[in-house]
C-alpha positions as a Markdown table, in Angstrom:
| # | Residue | x | y | z |
|---|---|---|---|---|
| 1 | Met | 0.0 | 0.0 | 0.0 |
| 2 | Thr | 1.1 | 3.5 | -0.6 |
| 3 | Ser | 0.9 | 6.0 | 2.3 |
| 4 | Lys | -2.1 | 7.7 | 1.0 |
| 5 | Glu | -3.8 | 4.3 | 0.7 |
| 6 | Arg | -2.9 | 3.4 | 4.3 |
| 7 | Ile | -4.0 | 6.4 | 5.8 |
| 8 | Leu | -7.4 | 6.5 | 4.0 |
| 9 | Cys | -7.9 | 2.8 | 4.9 |
| 10 | Ala | -7.4 | 3.5 | 8.6 |
| 11 | Leu | -9.6 | 6.5 | 8.3 |
| 12 | Asn | -12.3 | 4.5 | 6.9 |
| 13 | His | -12.1 | 1.8 | 9.4 |
| 14 | Ser | -10.7 | -0.9 | 7.3 |
| 15 | Glu | -7.4 | -2.6 | 8.3 |
| 16 | Pro | -4.6 | -1.5 | 6.0 |
| 17 | Asp | -1.4 | -3.4 | 5.4 |
| 18 | Ala | 0.2 | -2.0 | 8.4 |
| 19 | Pro | -1.0 | 0.9 | 10.7 |
| 20 | Pro | 0.0 | 4.5 | 9.2 |
| 21 | Thr | 2.1 | 6.6 | 11.4 |
| 22 | Asp | 2.7 | 10.4 | 12.1 |
| 23 | Tyr | 5.4 | 12.6 | 13.8 |
| 24 | Tyr | 5.2 | 15.0 | 16.2 |
| 25 | Ala | 8.1 | 16.5 | 18.1 |
| 26 | Thr | 9.7 | 19.6 | 19.9 |
| 27 | Pro | 12.4 | 21.3 | 18.1 |
| 28 | Glu | 14.9 | 20.0 | 20.5 |
| 29 | Ile | 14.0 | 16.5 | 19.3 |
| 30 | Glu | 13.9 | 17.2 | 15.8 |
| 31 | Arg | 17.5 | 18.8 | 16.0 |
| 32 | Ala | 18.7 | 15.7 | 17.7 |
| 33 | Leu | 17.1 | 13.4 | 15.1 |
| 34 | Leu | 18.7 | 15.3 | 12.3 |
| 35 | Gln | 22.1 | 15.2 | 13.7 |
| 36 | His | 21.7 | 11.5 | 14.8 |
| 37 | Phe | 21.1 | 10.8 | 10.9 |
| 38 | Asn | 23.5 | 13.6 | 9.6 |
| 39 | Ile | 20.8 | 15.2 | 7.5 |
| 40 | Thr | 19.3 | 18.7 | 7.5 |
| 41 | Ser | 15.8 | 18.5 | 6.2 |
| 42 | Thr | 12.5 | 17.6 | 7.8 |
| 43 | Asp | 11.3 | 15.8 | 4.5 |
| 44 | Ser | 14.4 | 13.8 | 4.7 |
| 45 | Leu | 13.7 | 12.8 | 8.5 |
| 46 | Leu | 10.1 | 11.9 | 7.8 |
| 47 | Asp | 11.2 | 9.6 | 4.9 |
| 48 | Ile | 13.8 | 7.8 | 7.3 |
| 49 | Leu | 11.1 | 7.4 | 10.0 |
| 50 | Gly | 8.6 | 6.2 | 7.5 |
| 51 | Thr | 5.7 | 8.5 | 8.4 |
| 52 | Asp | 2.6 | 8.7 | 6.0 |
| 53 | Ile | 1.6 | 12.1 | 6.2 |
| 54 | Arg | 3.0 | 15.3 | 4.5 |
| 55 | Arg | 1.6 | 18.8 | 5.5 |
| 56 | Ile | 1.6 | 21.5 | 3.0 |
| 57 | Asp | 1.4 | 25.2 | 3.5 |
| 58 | Pro | 0.9 | 28.0 | 0.8 |
| 59 | Pro | 3.5 | 30.6 | 0.8 |
| 60 | Tyr | 2.7 | 33.8 | 2.9 |
| 61 | Thr | 2.4 | 36.8 | 0.7 |
| 62 | Gly | 0.9 | 39.4 | 3.2 |
| 63 | Lys | 2.7 | 42.3 | 5.0 |
| 64 | Pro | 5.8 | 41.4 | 6.4 |
| 65 | Leu | 5.5 | 40.0 | 10.2 |
| 66 | Pro | 8.0 | 41.6 | 12.5 |
| 67 | Ser | 10.7 | 39.8 | 14.6 |
| 68 | Phe | 13.0 | 41.0 | 17.2 |
| 69 | Asp | 16.4 | 41.0 | 18.7 |
| 70 | Asp | 15.3 | 39.1 | 21.7 |
| 71 | Gly | 13.9 | 36.2 | 19.6 |
| 72 | Ser | 10.3 | 37.4 | 19.9 |
| 73 | Phe | 8.0 | 37.6 | 16.8 |
| 74 | Ile | 4.7 | 38.8 | 15.8 |
| 75 | Asn | 2.2 | 36.3 | 14.1 |
| 76 | Ile | -0.6 | 36.7 | 11.8 |
| 77 | Trp | -2.9 | 37.4 | 14.6 |
| 78 | Gly | -1.0 | 40.3 | 15.9 |
| 79 | Ile | 0.2 | 38.3 | 19.0 |
| 80 | Arg | 3.8 | 38.7 | 20.2 |
| 81 | Lys | 5.5 | 35.7 | 21.3 |
| 82 | Lys | 8.8 | 35.0 | 22.7 |
| 83 | Pro | 10.7 | 31.6 | 23.6 |
| 84 | Val | 10.6 | 31.2 | 27.4 |
| 85 | Pro | 13.2 | 28.6 | 28.8 |
| 86 | Asn | 12.0 | 25.6 | 30.8 |
| 87 | Glu | 14.1 | 22.9 | 32.1 |
| 88 | Tyr | 14.8 | 20.9 | 28.9 |
| 89 | Gly | 14.2 | 23.7 | 26.2 |
| 90 | Asp | 11.9 | 26.6 | 25.6 |
| 91 | Tyr | 8.5 | 27.5 | 24.5 |
| 92 | Ala | 7.0 | 30.3 | 22.6 |
| 93 | Glu | 4.8 | 32.2 | 25.1 |
| 94 | Ser | 2.6 | 35.3 | 24.3 |
| 95 | Ile | 3.9 | 38.6 | 25.9 |
| 96 | Asp | 2.0 | 41.7 | 26.2 |
| 97 | Pro | -1.3 | 40.1 | 24.9 |
| 98 | Pro | -2.8 | 42.7 | 22.6 |
| 99 | Tyr | -6.6 | 42.0 | 23.2 |
| 100 | Ala | -6.3 | 41.8 | 26.9 |
| 101 | Ser | -7.8 | 45.3 | 27.5 |
| 102 | Trp | -10.6 | 45.4 | 25.2 |
| 103 | Ala | -14.0 | 45.9 | 26.8 |
| 104 | Ser | -15.9 | 46.7 | 23.7 |
| 105 | Ile | -16.4 | 45.1 | 20.3 |
| 106 | Lys | -15.5 | 48.7 | 18.7 |
| 107 | Glu | -12.1 | 48.0 | 20.1 |
| 108 | Ala | -11.9 | 44.6 | 18.5 |
| 109 | Glu | -13.0 | 46.1 | 15.1 |
| 110 | Arg | -10.2 | 48.6 | 15.1 |
| 111 | Phe | -7.4 | 45.8 | 15.1 |
| 112 | Ser | -5.7 | 44.8 | 12.2 |
| 113 | Trp | -6.9 | 41.3 | 11.5 |
| 114 | Pro | -5.4 | 38.8 | 9.2 |
| 115 | Asp | -6.6 | 38.5 | 5.6 |
| 116 | Pro | -7.1 | 34.9 | 4.3 |
| 117 | Asp | -6.1 | 36.0 | 0.8 |
| 118 | Ser | -2.5 | 36.9 | 2.1 |
| 119 | Tyr | -1.3 | 33.4 | 0.7 |
| 120 | Asp | -0.3 | 32.1 | -2.7 |
| 121 | Tyr | -2.9 | 29.4 | -3.1 |
| 122 | Asp | -1.7 | 28.7 | -6.6 |
| 123 | Ala | 1.2 | 27.0 | -5.3 |
| 124 | Ile | -0.7 | 24.1 | -3.8 |
| 125 | Pro | -0.6 | 21.8 | -6.9 |
| 126 | Ala | 3.3 | 21.9 | -7.1 |
| 127 | Leu | 3.5 | 21.5 | -3.4 |
| 128 | Ile | 1.4 | 18.3 | -3.5 |
| 129 | Asp | 3.4 | 17.0 | -6.5 |
| 130 | Gln | 6.4 | 16.9 | -4.2 |
| 131 | Tyr | 5.1 | 14.0 | -2.2 |
| 132 | Pro | 3.9 | 11.2 | -4.6 |
| 133 | Gly | 2.1 | 8.6 | -2.7 |
| 134 | Lys | 1.9 | 10.2 | 0.5 |
| 135 | Ala | -1.4 | 11.5 | 2.3 |
| 136 | Ile | -1.6 | 15.2 | 1.9 |
| 137 | Ala | -2.6 | 17.4 | 4.8 |
| 138 | Val | -3.5 | 21.1 | 5.3 |
| 139 | Gly | -4.2 | 23.2 | 8.3 |
| 140 | Gly | -2.7 | 22.5 | 11.7 |
| 141 | Thr | -3.6 | 22.5 | 15.4 |
| 142 | Ser | -4.1 | 26.4 | 15.1 |
| 143 | Val | -6.9 | 26.1 | 12.7 |
| 144 | Gln | -10.0 | 27.4 | 14.7 |
| 145 | Asp | -8.4 | 27.0 | 18.0 |
| 146 | Phe | -10.7 | 29.2 | 19.6 |
| 147 | Ile | -9.5 | 29.0 | 23.2 |
| 148 | Asn | -5.9 | 28.7 | 23.0 |
| 149 | Gly | -5.8 | 31.0 | 19.9 |
| 150 | Thr | -7.8 | 33.8 | 21.8 |
| 151 | Ala | -6.0 | 33.2 | 25.3 |
| 152 | Phe | -2.6 | 34.0 | 23.6 |
| 153 | Gly | -4.1 | 37.5 | 22.8 |
| 154 | Arg | -6.4 | 37.9 | 25.8 |
| 155 | Gly | -4.9 | 35.9 | 28.5 |
| 156 | Val | -6.1 | 32.5 | 29.8 |
| 157 | Glu | -7.9 | 33.5 | 32.9 |
| 158 | Gln | -9.8 | 36.2 | 31.0 |
| 159 | Thr | -10.6 | 33.9 | 28.1 |
| 160 | Leu | -12.2 | 31.2 | 30.6 |
| 161 | Ile | -14.3 | 34.1 | 32.1 |
| 162 | Asp | -15.0 | 35.3 | 28.8 |
| 163 | Ile | -16.5 | 31.7 | 28.0 |
| 164 | Ala | -18.3 | 31.7 | 31.3 |
| 165 | Val | -20.3 | 35.0 | 30.6 |
| 166 | Arg | -20.5 | 34.7 | 26.9 |
| 167 | Asp | -18.6 | 38.0 | 26.6 |
| 168 | Pro | -19.2 | 39.8 | 23.3 |
| 169 | Val | -15.5 | 40.6 | 22.8 |
| 170 | Phe | -14.6 | 36.9 | 23.0 |
| 171 | Leu | -17.3 | 35.9 | 20.6 |
| 172 | Phe | -16.4 | 38.6 | 18.2 |
| 173 | Ile | -12.6 | 37.2 | 18.2 |
| 174 | Val | -13.9 | 33.6 | 18.0 |
| 175 | Glu | -15.9 | 34.6 | 14.8 |
| 176 | Lys | -13.0 | 36.4 | 13.3 |
| 177 | Arg | -10.8 | 33.1 | 13.7 |
| 178 | His | -13.6 | 30.9 | 12.3 |
| 179 | Arg | -14.3 | 32.9 | 9.2 |
| 180 | Phe | -10.6 | 33.4 | 8.5 |
| 181 | Tyr | -9.8 | 29.7 | 8.6 |
| 182 | Met | -13.1 | 28.8 | 6.7 |
| 183 | Arg | -11.8 | 30.9 | 3.8 |
| 184 | His | -8.2 | 29.8 | 4.1 |
| 185 | Ile | -8.9 | 26.2 | 4.2 |
| 186 | Glu | -11.4 | 26.4 | 1.5 |
| 187 | Arg | -8.9 | 28.1 | -0.8 |
| 188 | Met | -6.5 | 25.2 | -0.1 |
| 189 | Leu | -9.0 | 22.6 | -1.0 |
| 190 | Asp | -10.1 | 24.4 | -3.9 |
| 191 | Ser | -6.6 | 24.5 | -5.2 |
| 192 | Gly | -5.9 | 20.9 | -4.3 |
| 193 | Lys | -8.6 | 19.5 | -6.8 |
| 194 | Gly | -9.4 | 16.6 | -4.8 |
| 195 | Arg | -5.7 | 15.7 | -3.9 |
| 196 | Ile | -5.9 | 16.9 | -0.3 |
| 197 | Asp | -6.6 | 14.1 | 2.1 |
| 198 | Leu | -6.7 | 15.5 | 5.6 |
| 199 | Val | -7.8 | 18.8 | 7.2 |
| 200 | Leu | -5.9 | 19.5 | 10.3 |
| 201 | Cys | -7.5 | 21.7 | 13.1 |
| 202 | Gly | -7.7 | 21.8 | 16.8 |
| 203 | Asp | -8.9 | 23.2 | 20.2 |
| 204 | Asp | -7.8 | 22.2 | 23.6 |
| 205 | Phe | -11.1 | 21.3 | 25.5 |
| 206 | Gly | -9.5 | 19.1 | 28.1 |
| 207 | Ser | -7.3 | 19.1 | 31.1 |
| 208 | Gln | -5.5 | 16.3 | 32.6 |
| 209 | Arg | -8.5 | 15.3 | 34.8 |
| 210 | Gly | -11.5 | 16.3 | 32.7 |
| 211 | Leu | -13.0 | 18.8 | 30.4 |
| 212 | Leu | -11.7 | 22.4 | 30.7 |
| 213 | Ile | -15.2 | 23.6 | 29.6 |
| 214 | Ser | -18.7 | 22.1 | 30.1 |
| 215 | Pro | -20.5 | 20.1 | 27.4 |
| 216 | Lys | -23.0 | 23.0 | 27.3 |
| 217 | Asp | -20.2 | 25.3 | 26.7 |
| 218 | Phe | -19.0 | 23.5 | 23.7 |
| 219 | Asp | -22.5 | 22.9 | 22.4 |
| 220 | Glu | -23.4 | 26.5 | 22.5 |
| 221 | Leu | -20.1 | 28.2 | 21.5 |
| 222 | Phe | -18.1 | 25.8 | 19.3 |
| 223 | Ala | -20.1 | 22.9 | 18.1 |
| 224 | Ser | -21.8 | 24.8 | 15.2 |
| 225 | Arg | -18.5 | 26.2 | 14.0 |
| 226 | Lys | -16.7 | 22.7 | 14.3 |
| 227 | Lys | -19.5 | 21.3 | 12.1 |
| 228 | Glu | -19.2 | 24.0 | 9.5 |
| 229 | Leu | -15.3 | 23.3 | 9.0 |
| 230 | Phe | -16.0 | 19.3 | 9.0 |
| 231 | Asp | -18.7 | 19.7 | 6.4 |
| 232 | Leu | -16.4 | 21.9 | 4.3 |
| 233 | Ala | -13.6 | 19.4 | 4.3 |
| 234 | His | -15.9 | 16.5 | 3.6 |
| 235 | Ala | -17.5 | 18.7 | 0.5 |
| 236 | Tyr | -14.0 | 18.4 | -0.9 |
| 237 | Gly | -13.5 | 14.6 | -0.3 |
| 238 | Ala | -11.1 | 15.3 | 2.7 |
| 239 | Lys | -11.2 | 13.8 | 6.3 |
| 240 | Val | -10.6 | 15.8 | 9.3 |
| 241 | Ser | -8.2 | 15.1 | 12.1 |
| 242 | His | -8.9 | 17.3 | 15.2 |
| 243 | His | -6.2 | 18.1 | 17.9 |
| 244 | Cys | -7.5 | 18.1 | 21.5 |
| 245 | Cys | -5.3 | 17.8 | 24.3 |
| 246 | Gly | -6.0 | 16.4 | 27.6 |
| 247 | Ser | -9.3 | 14.4 | 28.5 |
| 248 | Ser | -12.0 | 15.1 | 26.0 |
| 249 | Arg | -13.8 | 11.7 | 26.6 |
| 250 | Glu | -17.1 | 13.4 | 27.5 |
| 251 | Leu | -17.1 | 15.0 | 24.4 |
| 252 | Ile | -16.2 | 12.3 | 22.0 |
| 253 | Pro | -20.0 | 11.3 | 21.2 |
| 254 | Arg | -20.5 | 14.9 | 20.2 |
| 255 | Phe | -17.3 | 14.9 | 18.1 |
| 256 | Ile | -18.6 | 11.8 | 16.2 |
| 257 | Asp | -22.1 | 13.6 | 15.6 |
| 258 | Leu | -20.5 | 16.5 | 14.1 |
| 259 | Gly | -18.5 | 14.5 | 11.6 |
| 260 | Met | -15.1 | 14.6 | 13.1 |
| 261 | Asp | -13.2 | 11.8 | 11.4 |
| 262 | Ala | -10.1 | 11.5 | 13.7 |
| 263 | Leu | -9.3 | 12.6 | 17.3 |
| 264 | Gln | -5.5 | 13.5 | 17.3 |
| 265 | Thr | -3.5 | 13.3 | 20.5 |
| 266 | Ile | -5.1 | 10.5 | 22.6 |
| 267 | Gln | -2.9 | 11.1 | 25.9 |
| 268 | Pro | -3.2 | 7.8 | 27.8 |
| 269 | Gln | -2.4 | 9.3 | 31.2 |
| 270 | Ala | -5.3 | 11.9 | 30.9 |
| 271 | Lys | -8.6 | 10.8 | 32.4 |
| 272 | Gly | -10.8 | 8.3 | 30.3 |
| 273 | Met | -8.4 | 8.7 | 27.4 |
| 274 | Asp | -6.8 | 5.1 | 27.6 |
| 275 | Pro | -6.7 | 4.0 | 23.9 |
| 276 | Tyr | -7.5 | 0.4 | 24.4 |
| 277 | Asp | -10.7 | 1.6 | 26.0 |
| 278 | Leu | -11.5 | 4.0 | 23.4 |
| 279 | Lys | -11.2 | 1.5 | 20.9 |
| 280 | Lys | -13.6 | -0.8 | 22.8 |
| 281 | His | -16.2 | 1.9 | 22.9 |
| 282 | Tyr | -15.7 | 3.9 | 19.6 |
| 283 | Ala | -14.5 | 1.3 | 17.0 |
| 284 | Gly | -15.8 | 2.1 | 13.6 |
| 285 | Arg | -16.9 | 5.6 | 14.7 |
| 286 | Ile | -13.8 | 7.6 | 15.1 |
| 287 | Cys | -10.2 | 7.1 | 14.3 |
| 288 | Leu | -7.5 | 7.5 | 16.9 |
| 289 | His | -4.6 | 9.5 | 15.9 |
| 290 | Gly | -1.8 | 9.4 | 18.4 |
| 291 | Cys | -1.7 | 7.1 | 21.3 |
| 292 | Met | 2.0 | 6.5 | 22.2 |
| 293 | Asp | 2.4 | 8.3 | 25.7 |
| 294 | Val | 5.0 | 11.0 | 25.7 |
| 295 | Gln | 4.2 | 12.1 | 29.3 |
| 296 | Gly | 6.8 | 9.9 | 30.9 |
| 297 | Phe | 6.5 | 6.5 | 29.3 |
| 298 | Leu | 8.5 | 7.3 | 26.0 |
| 299 | Gln | 11.2 | 8.9 | 28.2 |
| 300 | Arg | 11.6 | 6.5 | 30.8 |
| 301 | Ala | 10.7 | 3.1 | 29.7 |
| 302 | Thr | 13.1 | 0.5 | 28.4 |
| 303 | Ser | 13.5 | 0.1 | 24.6 |
| 304 | Asp | 12.1 | -3.3 | 24.9 |
| 305 | Ala | 9.0 | -1.8 | 26.8 |
| 306 | Ile | 8.6 | 0.6 | 24.0 |
| 307 | Val | 8.7 | -2.0 | 21.3 |
| 308 | Ala | 6.2 | -4.2 | 23.1 |
| 309 | Glu | 3.6 | -1.3 | 23.7 |
| 310 | Thr | 4.1 | -0.2 | 20.0 |
| 311 | Asn | 3.3 | -3.7 | 19.0 |
| 312 | Arg | 0.2 | -4.0 | 21.3 |
| 313 | Leu | -1.1 | -0.7 | 20.0 |
| 314 | Met | -0.8 | -1.8 | 16.4 |
| 315 | Asp | -2.3 | -5.2 | 17.2 |
| 316 | Glu | -5.2 | -4.1 | 19.4 |
| 317 | Val | -6.2 | -0.3 | 18.5 |
| 318 | Gly | -5.3 | -0.9 | 15.0 |
| 319 | Lys | -7.3 | -3.9 | 14.5 |
| 320 | Gly | -9.8 | -3.3 | 11.8 |
| 321 | Gly | -8.6 | 0.0 | 11.2 |
| 322 | Gly | -9.2 | 3.3 | 13.0 |
| 323 | Leu | -5.4 | 4.1 | 14.2 |
| 324 | Ile | -2.9 | 6.4 | 13.0 |
| 325 | Ile | -0.1 | 5.5 | 15.4 |
| 326 | Ala | 1.8 | 8.4 | 16.5 |
| 327 | Pro | 3.2 | 10.3 | 19.7 |
| 328 | Ser | 0.5 | 11.3 | 21.8 |
| 329 | His | 1.7 | 15.0 | 21.7 |
| 330 | Asn | 5.1 | 16.5 | 20.5 |
| 331 | Ile | 7.9 | 14.2 | 21.8 |
| 332 | Gln | 9.4 | 15.9 | 24.6 |
| 333 | Pro | 12.9 | 17.3 | 24.8 |
| 334 | Asp | 14.1 | 14.8 | 27.4 |
| 335 | Thr | 13.5 | 11.8 | 25.4 |
| 336 | Pro | 16.4 | 9.8 | 24.4 |
| 337 | Val | 16.9 | 9.4 | 20.6 |
| 338 | Glu | 17.1 | 5.6 | 20.9 |
| 339 | His | 13.6 | 5.6 | 22.4 |
| 340 | Val | 12.3 | 7.5 | 19.5 |
| 341 | Leu | 13.9 | 5.2 | 17.1 |
| 342 | Ala | 12.6 | 2.2 | 18.9 |
| 343 | Phe | 9.1 | 3.3 | 18.3 |
| 344 | Tyr | 9.3 | 4.0 | 14.7 |
| 345 | Glu | 11.5 | 1.2 | 13.7 |
| 346 | Thr | 9.0 | -1.1 | 15.4 |
| 347 | Ile | 6.1 | 0.4 | 13.1 |
| 348 | Ala | 8.5 | 0.3 | 10.1 |
| 349 | Lys | 9.0 | -3.6 | 10.7 |
| 350 | Arg | 5.4 | -4.2 | 10.0 |
| 351 | Arg | 6.0 | -3.1 | 6.5 |
| 352 | Ala | 8.9 | -5.1 | 5.8 |
């Protein structure tokens, strides 16, 4: 099977020749892997690891996005981020959130919002041509991302208050994000002429112990917008893989009803997110995209234990399709390279 066939087979809940795989890693891990293989490009790394999905982005053609000597930069949403060191590396955090002080829609309307036409969508066919036989994905975890994306510009605490009280400023920002990404994704799908297989999107509705928001909040604020995006993807023959950190177990029936094809991350240590149990309850209804625990297991387990767990995931969760095996989130910087290789080499052996 080609990678494209393998991915589509799994998403359609039919068992492929071997479970398809995907890759997520922190920059620190990617640099370590590139150094290990003595290569310089992510594409070469993905080829070596044997992953099945290639994500493409149309070139940005809008006004220049500023960057600064302190390592900070401003993204398309006008949010300035700066790498903040942690124990093992760094993470880009928002500084001086630009939406934080807004108390009225008039203030939000005066802001310089991004234009979905600031991209060269005509480049899409040539980008697809670079990856014959691979499953092609567009978008990413920032697509929609109503909670995180707004919180970067407004603050986490304020955003959660906004959700609780249905603040008009928050709802304005959410609609701005939604309309931008609907148009952006539509332009890519249209240019892809049926050759795009996956639309990637996301929102973090879960914490480690349960939902971050109530099901009622989800239904009233986000469900219709999710369905609109899912329906758009399906209209072009593409599937949807939706990122959601943490415990989203209570929302999975809603996700299915809205048309979500795959749920991406599947963090085994989050409440209710054991992949074996999810397979038991939702087989044939939603594809599990992720499943290899990066919250301690991949870091500290022996290579033999990683091989055993990888095989078990493929055998049990992959039975009958419905699995894209991948890290449950970005592989963290404290993970030994040999553990990463044990995971991907075990998957590769199924295709030998």
